[in-house]
N, C-alpha and C positions, 0 to 999 in steps of 0.2 A: 504494500500500500504506500502510495506517495503521500508524504506529509507536507502540507502547505500551511504556512502561518496565515492568519486572517488577512494580513496585508497582501501577501503573495496571491492568495485566492481572489482577492478583489482585483488585483492586476490582471490575472488570467480572465476573470469575468469581463473586465473592461475590454481586453483585447478581443475576446470572443464576440462581444456585442458589436464592436467596431467591424469585425469581419462579416458578421451576419448582416449588418446594415449595408455593407458594400456588396453583399451577395457573393462572398468568397468562401465557400465551404472548404476549398482546398487549403486556404490559409488556416482555418480552424484545425483541420487535420494535421497540418505541419506543426502548429503550436502544440497540440497534444503529443505528437511524436517527439518533438524536441524535449518536452518535459519528461517523458518516459525515458528517453535516451540519457538525459542528464542524470536522472535519478539512478539509473543503472550504473553510470560512471561513478557517481557519488558513493553508492553502496559498495561497489567493487573496491574503491580506494578513496576514503574520505580526504586523504591528503593530496588528491589529484588537482585540486583547484588552485587558481591564481589569486593573489591578494586583491586584484581588481581587474576589470576588463582592460585589455591593452590600451584602447583609445582613451580610457578614463581613469588614470591612476589615482586621481584625487578622491575617488569614492571608496578607497580601501578603508576598512574598519577592522579593529581587532576582533578576532573570533569569527570573521566572515570570509568565505572563499567564493570564487566565481568559476563557473565552467561555461563554455560556449557549446551549444547544441543547435545545429541548424542555424537559423537567423536570430537566435535568442541568446542573451546572456542570462544565466541563472545563478543567483546567489544562494548560499546555504550556510548553515551553522551546524556544528557538531555538538555544541554544549548549550543548554543542558541536555538536549536530545537532538538527534539528526532531523533537519527539516529545511525545506526551501523557504527562503525569506523574501525573494524578489525574482520576478520574471520580466525581462525587458527586451523588447525588439532591438536588434543591434543597431538600427539607424535612429533610435530614439535619442532624445536629449537626456541622457542618463543623469547628469548632475542635478537636474531639477526634479527628477522623478524618484530617486532612491534616497 
């Protein structure tokens, strides 16, 4: 089971609603696939993540790591328990959203 914090779940809902409004079911499928792929990577090796997305080093926070899956940057924490804390489209203005 993929664990999303409330904030990450809200980000995913907003992305899905945006794609539905645009009539882009393939974008929704790609989002779901990216989250599943990232979760598998995180479970396989929680140390796999980067401190921040390469284009946005200023969003690094202690205890948070990032992986890229498809067109999405996905942030996660391992403490107090493993969970996804942010899901951001790679072309988004990350500093204002995270």
